[in-house]
Short mmCIF file of the C-alpha atoms (twelve columns), coordinates in Angstrom:
data_MODEL
# 
_entry.id   MODEL 
# 
loop_
_atom_site.group_PDB 
_atom_site.id 
_atom_site.type_symbol 
_atom_site.label_atom_id 
_atom_site.label_alt_id 
_atom_site.label_comp_id 
_atom_site.label_asym_id 
_atom_site.label_seq_id 
_atom_site.Cartn_x 
_atom_site.Cartn_y 
_atom_site.Cartn_z 
_atom_site.pdbx_PDB_model_num 
ATOM 1   C CA . MET A 1   3.696   6.056   -27.516 1 
ATOM 2   C CA . THR A 2   -0.029  6.480   -27.116 1 
ATOM 3   C CA . VAL A 3   -2.000  4.001   -25.828 1 
ATOM 4   C CA . GLN A 4   -5.764  4.248   -24.668 1 
ATOM 5   C CA . ASN A 5   -7.774  2.394   -22.171 1 
ATOM 6   C CA . ILE A 6   -4.725  2.292   -19.273 1 
ATOM 7   C CA . LEU A 7   -6.113  0.461   -16.288 1 
ATOM 8   C CA . LEU A 8   -3.172  0.518   -14.081 1 
ATOM 9   C CA . SER A 9   0.077   1.935   -14.595 1 
ATOM 10  C CA . GLY A 10  3.610   2.430   -12.207 1 
ATOM 11  C CA . ILE A 11  6.996   2.775   -11.774 1 
ATOM 12  C CA . VAL A 12  8.867   -0.365  -11.237 1 
ATOM 13  C CA . GLY A 13  12.247  -1.837  -11.288 1 
ATOM 14  C CA . SER A 14  15.273  -0.518  -9.707  1 
ATOM 15  C CA . THR A 15  13.562  2.631   -8.658  1 
ATOM 16  C CA . ALA A 16  10.511  0.781   -7.375  1 
ATOM 17  C CA . TYR A 17  12.965  -1.850  -5.356  1 
ATOM 18  C CA . GLY A 18  14.905  1.094   -3.668  1 
ATOM 19  C CA . LEU A 19  18.153  0.152   -5.794  1 
ATOM 20  C CA . ALA A 20  18.076  2.824   -8.103  1 
ATOM 21  C CA . HIS A 21  21.351  4.964   -8.366  1 
ATOM 22  C CA . ALA A 22  22.049  8.444   -10.288 1 
ATOM 23  C CA . GLY A 23  22.423  6.578   -13.656 1 
ATOM 24  C CA . SER A 24  19.587  4.312   -13.226 1 
ATOM 25  C CA . ASP A 25  16.551  4.160   -16.025 1 
ATOM 26  C CA . VAL A 26  13.015  4.882   -15.011 1 
ATOM 27  C CA . ASP A 27  10.914  1.907   -15.977 1 
ATOM 28  C CA . ARG A 28  7.321   1.733   -16.195 1 
ATOM 29  C CA . LEU A 29  5.017   -1.031  -16.553 1 
ATOM 30  C CA . GLY A 30  1.420   -0.899  -17.266 1 
ATOM 31  C CA . MET A 31  -2.041  -2.716  -18.514 1 
ATOM 32  C CA . PHE A 32  -4.458  -1.547  -21.087 1 
ATOM 33  C CA . ALA A 33  -7.933  -3.147  -21.939 1 
ATOM 34  C CA . ALA A 34  -8.256  -3.180  -26.104 1 
ATOM 35  C CA . PRO A 35  -11.570 -1.963  -27.185 1 
ATOM 36  C CA . THR A 36  -13.420 -5.273  -27.191 1 
ATOM 37  C CA . GLU A 37  -14.981 -4.658  -30.596 1 
ATOM 38  C CA . GLU A 38  -11.465 -5.302  -31.720 1 
ATOM 39  C CA . LEU A 39  -11.086 -8.937  -30.523 1 
ATOM 40  C CA . HIS A 40  -14.010 -10.255 -33.102 1 
ATOM 41  C CA . GLY A 41  -11.969 -9.549  -36.248 1 
ATOM 42  C CA . LEU A 42  -9.754  -11.789 -38.050 1 
ATOM 43  C CA . HIS A 43  -6.621  -9.891  -36.720 1 
ATOM 44  C CA . GLY A 44  -6.741  -9.232  -32.937 1 
ATOM 45  C CA . PRO A 45  -5.369  -5.892  -31.583 1 
ATOM 46  C CA . LYS A 46  -1.507  -5.941  -30.515 1 
ATOM 47  C CA . GLU A 47  -0.943  -7.392  -26.878 1 
ATOM 48  C CA . SER A 48  2.091   -5.283  -25.973 1 
ATOM 49  C CA . TYR A 49  3.670   -1.751  -26.493 1 
ATOM 50  C CA . VAL A 50  7.106   -1.234  -25.682 1 
ATOM 51  C CA . SER A 51  9.167   1.852   -25.786 1 
ATOM 52  C CA . LYS A 52  12.606  3.178   -24.720 1 
ATOM 53  C CA . ALA A 53  13.555  6.528   -23.526 1 
ATOM 54  C CA . PRO A 54  11.504  6.617   -21.380 1 
ATOM 55  C CA . ASP A 55  11.475  2.633   -20.509 1 
ATOM 56  C CA . SER A 56  7.957   1.640   -20.695 1 
ATOM 57  C CA . THR A 57  5.820   -1.516  -21.518 1 
ATOM 58  C CA . LEU A 58  2.086   -2.138  -21.764 1 
ATOM 59  C CA . HIS A 59  0.255   -5.388  -21.512 1 
ATOM 60  C CA . GLU A 60  -3.270  -6.017  -22.820 1 
ATOM 61  C CA . ALA A 61  -5.326  -7.042  -19.563 1 
ATOM 62  C CA . ALA A 62  -5.630  -10.914 -21.038 1 
ATOM 63  C CA . LYS A 63  -1.835  -11.205 -21.918 1 
ATOM 64  C CA . TRP A 64  -0.872  -9.467  -18.405 1 
ATOM 65  C CA . CYS A 65  -3.418  -12.015 -16.680 1 
ATOM 66  C CA . ARG A 66  -1.930  -15.084 -18.387 1 
ATOM 67  C CA . LEU A 67  1.715   -13.597 -17.696 1 
ATOM 68  C CA . ALA A 68  0.653   -13.521 -14.063 1 
ATOM 69  C CA . LEU A 69  -1.282  -16.907 -14.012 1 
ATOM 70  C CA . GLY A 70  1.738   -18.520 -14.738 1 
ATOM 71  C CA . GLY A 71  3.942   -16.547 -11.719 1 
ATOM 72  C CA . ASN A 72  5.884   -13.963 -13.858 1 
ATOM 73  C CA . PRO A 73  7.740   -11.920 -11.575 1 
ATOM 74  C CA . THR A 74  7.637   -8.594  -13.905 1 
ATOM 75  C CA . ALA A 75  4.141   -8.902  -14.561 1 
ATOM 76  C CA . MET A 76  3.101   -9.561  -10.941 1 
ATOM 77  C CA . GLU A 77  5.109   -6.509  -9.682  1 
ATOM 78  C CA . LEU A 78  2.245   -4.200  -10.883 1 
ATOM 79  C CA . VAL A 79  -0.921  -5.247  -8.615  1 
ATOM 80  C CA . TRP A 80  1.938   -5.428  -5.605  1 
ATOM 81  C CA . LEU A 81  3.257   -1.551  -5.928  1 
ATOM 82  C CA . PRO A 82  3.512   0.715   -2.938  1 
ATOM 83  C CA . ASP A 83  0.365   3.412   -3.498  1 
ATOM 84  C CA . ASP A 84  3.306   6.505   -4.359  1 
ATOM 85  C CA . LEU A 85  4.486   4.408   -6.916  1 
ATOM 86  C CA . TYR A 86  1.320   4.195   -9.322  1 
ATOM 87  C CA . GLU A 87  0.685   6.483   -12.043 1 
ATOM 88  C CA . VAL A 88  -2.720  5.693   -13.210 1 
ATOM 89  C CA . ARG A 89  -5.310  3.721   -11.204 1 
ATOM 90  C CA . THR A 90  -8.740  3.012   -12.372 1 
ATOM 91  C CA . PRO A 91  -11.516 1.153   -10.603 1 
ATOM 92  C CA . LEU A 92  -11.079 -1.810  -12.813 1 
ATOM 93  C CA . GLY A 93  -7.175  -1.607  -11.950 1 
ATOM 94  C CA . ASP A 94  -8.331  -1.372  -8.169  1 
ATOM 95  C CA . GLU A 95  -10.281 -4.543  -8.653  1 
ATOM 96  C CA . LEU A 96  -7.267  -6.406  -9.732  1 
ATOM 97  C CA . ILE A 97  -5.299  -5.700  -6.823  1 
ATOM 98  C CA . GLY A 98  -8.060  -6.598  -5.197  1 
ATOM 99  C CA . ILE A 99  -8.190  -10.311 -6.304  1 
ATOM 100 C CA . ARG A 100 -4.258  -10.319 -6.851  1 
ATOM 101 C CA . THR A 101 -3.561  -13.266 -4.313  1 
ATOM 102 C CA . THR A 102 -5.722  -15.201 -6.845  1 
ATOM 103 C CA . PHE A 103 -3.239  -15.450 -9.321  1 
ATOM 104 C CA . LEU A 104 -0.736  -16.866 -6.975  1 
ATOM 105 C CA . SER A 105 0.037   -20.860 -6.548  1 
ATOM 106 C CA . ALA A 106 3.055   -22.327 -4.912  1 
ATOM 107 C CA . ARG A 107 4.370   -24.406 -7.869  1 
ATOM 108 C CA . ARG A 108 4.385   -21.437 -10.333 1 
ATOM 109 C CA . VAL A 109 5.958   -18.934 -7.743  1 
ATOM 110 C CA . ARG A 110 8.439   -21.285 -6.820  1 
ATOM 111 C CA . ASP A 111 9.286   -22.184 -10.446 1 
ATOM 112 C CA . ALA A 112 9.421   -18.899 -12.007 1 
ATOM 113 C CA . TYR A 113 11.319  -16.781 -9.407  1 
ATOM 114 C CA . LEU A 114 13.887  -19.661 -9.038  1 
ATOM 115 C CA . GLY A 115 14.069  -19.910 -12.901 1 
ATOM 116 C CA . TYR A 116 14.711  -15.863 -13.333 1 
ATOM 117 C CA . ALA A 117 17.362  -16.228 -10.626 1 
ATOM 118 C CA . THR A 118 18.736  -18.991 -12.306 1 
ATOM 119 C CA . GLN A 119 19.074  -16.817 -15.563 1 
ATOM 120 C CA . GLN A 120 20.732  -14.446 -13.396 1 
ATOM 121 C CA . PHE A 121 23.233  -16.971 -12.227 1 
ATOM 122 C CA . ARG A 122 24.022  -17.999 -15.989 1 
ATOM 123 C CA . LYS A 123 24.745  -14.490 -16.724 1 
ATOM 124 C CA . LEU A 124 27.014  -14.427 -14.314 1 
ATOM 125 C CA . GLN A 125 28.558  -17.909 -15.323 1 
ATOM 126 C CA . ASN A 126 28.570  -16.541 -19.084 1 
ATOM 127 C CA . ARG A 127 30.284  -13.357 -17.804 1 
ATOM 128 C CA . ASN A 128 33.026  -15.016 -15.881 1 
ATOM 129 C CA . ASP A 129 33.943  -17.481 -19.065 1 
ATOM 130 C CA . GLY A 130 34.170  -14.281 -21.296 1 
ATOM 131 C CA . THR A 131 31.059  -14.268 -23.732 1 
ATOM 132 C CA . PRO A 132 31.437  -12.560 -27.235 1 
ATOM 133 C CA . THR A 133 29.689  -9.493  -25.966 1 
ATOM 134 C CA . ASP A 134 31.812  -8.882  -22.906 1 
ATOM 135 C CA . VAL A 135 34.723  -9.828  -24.127 1 
ATOM 136 C CA . GLU A 136 35.051  -6.550  -26.111 1 
ATOM 137 C CA . ALA A 137 33.691  -4.721  -23.269 1 
ATOM 138 C CA . ASP A 138 36.126  -2.950  -20.992 1 
ATOM 139 C CA . ALA A 139 36.290  -4.336  -17.133 1 
ATOM 140 C CA . ALA A 140 34.400  -1.323  -15.608 1 
ATOM 141 C CA . THR A 141 31.449  -2.008  -17.723 1 
ATOM 142 C CA . VAL A 142 31.540  -5.851  -17.073 1 
ATOM 143 C CA . ALA A 143 32.027  -5.456  -13.295 1 
ATOM 144 C CA . ARG A 144 28.898  -3.041  -13.422 1 
ATOM 145 C CA . ARG A 145 26.988  -5.421  -15.392 1 
ATOM 146 C CA . THR A 146 28.107  -8.457  -13.195 1 
ATOM 147 C CA . ALA A 147 26.857  -6.161  -10.120 1 
ATOM 148 C CA . LYS A 148 23.508  -5.551  -11.535 1 
ATOM 149 C CA . ASN A 149 22.786  -9.312  -12.581 1 
ATOM 150 C CA . ALA A 150 23.988  -10.358 -8.582  1 
ATOM 151 C CA . ARG A 151 21.267  -7.784  -7.284  1 
ATOM 152 C CA . HIS A 152 18.471  -9.051  -9.345  1 
ATOM 153 C CA . LEU A 153 19.368  -12.936 -8.432  1 
ATOM 154 C CA . LYS A 154 19.270  -11.599 -4.989  1 
ATOM 155 C CA . ARG A 155 16.033  -9.494  -4.866  1 
ATOM 156 C CA . LEU A 156 14.344  -12.485 -7.011  1 
ATOM 157 C CA . CYS A 157 15.356  -15.295 -4.681  1 
ATOM 158 C CA . GLN A 158 14.092  -12.872 -1.580  1 
ATOM 159 C CA . GLN A 159 11.001  -11.772 -3.328  1 
ATOM 160 C CA . GLY A 160 9.972   -15.121 -4.332  1 
ATOM 161 C CA . TYR A 161 10.785  -17.047 -1.287  1 
ATOM 162 C CA . GLU A 162 8.595   -14.476 0.688   1 
ATOM 163 C CA . LEU A 163 5.825   -14.917 -2.015  1 
ATOM 164 C CA . TYR A 164 5.797   -18.273 -1.567  1 
ATOM 165 C CA . ALA A 165 6.039   -18.488 2.228   1 
ATOM 166 C CA . THR A 166 3.872   -15.871 3.147   1 
ATOM 167 C CA . GLY A 167 1.272   -14.995 0.164   1 
ATOM 168 C CA . GLU A 168 2.497   -11.186 0.421   1 
ATOM 169 C CA . LEU A 169 5.229   -9.859  -2.014  1 
ATOM 170 C CA . SER A 170 7.176   -6.456  -0.709  1 
ATOM 171 C CA . ILE A 171 8.556   -4.564  -3.831  1 
ATOM 172 C CA . ARG A 172 10.642  -2.390  -1.721  1 
ATOM 173 C CA . VAL A 173 13.814  -4.647  -0.589  1 
ATOM 174 C CA . ASP A 174 15.097  -4.732  2.944   1 
ATOM 175 C CA . ASP A 175 18.275  -3.137  3.543   1 
ATOM 176 C CA . PRO A 176 19.455  -2.163  -0.090  1 
ATOM 177 C CA . GLU A 177 23.128  -1.694  0.846   1 
ATOM 178 C CA . SER A 178 22.944  -5.492  1.409   1 
ATOM 179 C CA . TYR A 179 22.468  -5.966  -2.207  1 
ATOM 180 C CA . ARG A 180 24.591  -3.738  -3.139  1 
ATOM 181 C CA . ARG A 181 27.658  -5.069  -0.985  1 
ATOM 182 C CA . PHE A 182 26.654  -8.479  -2.363  1 
ATOM 183 C CA . GLY A 183 26.678  -7.064  -6.248  1 
ATOM 184 C CA . GLU A 184 30.378  -5.757  -5.175  1 
ATOM 185 C CA . GLN A 185 31.211  -9.245  -4.071  1 
ATOM 186 C CA . VAL A 186 30.150  -11.214 -6.855  1 
ATOM 187 C CA . ALA A 187 31.554  -8.446  -9.488  1 
ATOM 188 C CA . ALA A 188 34.883  -9.496  -7.919  1 
ATOM 189 C CA . ASP A 189 34.390  -13.227 -7.684  1 
ATOM 190 C CA . PRO A 190 30.841  -14.419 -9.863  1 
ATOM 191 C CA . ALA A 191 31.771  -17.780 -8.398  1 
ATOM 192 C CA . ALA A 192 30.158  -16.048 -4.955  1 
ATOM 193 C CA . ALA A 193 26.550  -16.024 -6.408  1 
ATOM 194 C CA . GLY A 194 26.059  -19.835 -5.995  1 
ATOM 195 C CA . PRO A 195 25.761  -20.172 -2.167  1 
ATOM 196 C CA . LEU A 196 22.874  -17.647 -2.088  1 
ATOM 197 C CA . LEU A 197 20.978  -19.537 -5.277  1 
ATOM 198 C CA . ARG A 198 21.459  -23.023 -3.416  1 
ATOM 199 C CA . GLU A 199 20.676  -21.055 -0.149  1 
ATOM 200 C CA . TYR A 200 16.991  -20.538 -1.453  1 
ATOM 201 C CA . GLU A 201 16.806  -23.552 -3.543  1 
ATOM 202 C CA . GLU A 202 16.884  -25.326 -0.487  1 
ATOM 203 C CA . ALA A 203 14.732  -22.721 1.278   1 
ATOM 204 C CA . PHE A 204 12.097  -23.222 -0.913  1 
ATOM 205 C CA . THR A 205 12.078  -26.847 -0.853  1 
ATOM 206 C CA . ARG A 206 11.992  -27.390 3.422   1 
ATOM 207 C CA . THR A 207 9.244   -24.469 3.371   1 
ATOM 208 C CA . ARG A 208 5.633   -25.521 2.951   1 
ATOM 209 C CA . SER A 209 3.722   -22.766 0.889   1 
ATOM 210 C CA . VAL A 210 0.720   -21.013 2.245   1 
ATOM 211 C CA . LEU A 211 -0.069  -20.752 -1.387  1 
ATOM 212 C CA . PRO A 212 -2.246  -23.305 -3.509  1 
ATOM 213 C CA . GLU A 213 -1.226  -25.818 -5.775  1 
ATOM 214 C CA . GLN A 214 -3.150  -23.887 -8.795  1 
ATOM 215 C CA . PRO A 215 -4.049  -20.564 -9.442  1 
ATOM 216 C CA . ASP A 216 -8.023  -19.462 -8.954  1 
ATOM 217 C CA . ASP A 217 -8.153  -18.597 -12.820 1 
ATOM 218 C CA . THR A 218 -12.215 -17.885 -12.487 1 
ATOM 219 C CA . ALA A 219 -11.566 -14.761 -10.600 1 
ATOM 220 C CA . ALA A 220 -9.221  -13.722 -13.164 1 
ATOM 221 C CA . GLU A 221 -12.044 -14.741 -16.254 1 
ATOM 222 C CA . ALA A 222 -14.327 -13.042 -14.176 1 
ATOM 223 C CA . TRP A 223 -12.542 -9.781  -14.073 1 
ATOM 224 C CA . LEU A 224 -11.648 -10.165 -17.615 1 
ATOM 225 C CA . ARG A 225 -15.057 -9.929  -18.840 1 
ATOM 226 C CA . ARG A 226 -15.766 -7.391  -16.597 1 
ATOM 227 C CA . VAL A 227 -13.566 -5.425  -18.643 1 
ATOM 228 C CA . ARG A 228 -14.740 -6.666  -22.006 1 
ATOM 229 C CA . ARG A 229 -18.034 -5.481  -20.793 1 
ATOM 230 C CA . HIS A 230 -16.987 -2.154  -20.062 1 
ATOM 231 C CA . PHE A 231 -15.231 -1.681  -23.034 1 
ATOM 232 C CA . TYR A 232 -17.928 -2.953  -25.480 1 
ATOM 233 C CA . ALA A 233 -18.989 -0.112  -27.838 1 
ATOM 234 C CA . PRO A 234 -20.495 -1.991  -31.013 1 
ATOM 235 C CA . GLY A 235 -19.835 -0.554  -34.586 1 
ATOM 236 C CA . GLU A 236 -23.036 1.084   -35.758 1 
# 
């Protein structure tokens, strides 16, 4: 997959979290700018490129902004990565990192992170009930999938709460072994995930966020307009 005008990209997923193991895939996430001239036609440019082997997702700048303003946890990672995980950085990408907090809002962070964590919890419940997909899988495969979903549930809860309470997002988790132990515990008893999810739901409820109720989309708009000017090359 060849995409031009990449503004920012890096390694995300389990490698970034510090939860990778020997067989883990290396996931990459990035953002690119479509040539501005292409935005004026009847059919707009493609907004996302997704490839496998290696796993890579690239979003067009405007789409990434919409995702981030909505609190999307996966999109948000791109502007909070440790420096050593970035593979492409440009001046416009650095500008975006500089305004990353303006994309945040208390309600959207809470709803997005708890929403994604709840999705992981439902996967655990469905797997425990014997969904058609997993009925045919061997016990070891089901256990691995269950443990992975449990680790993601715990990570989403912890990262979302940190972002909600402090306005900062740590990509690398503290004490990765505690996540692995939690995954093994839930693999043995999926019901063990319920108390952790409820604990964080209550923590969000009782904590006053440092974030505003609405994101500052004027900063995103101004940045996106700078991107459009930079990549404007009118046809002859």
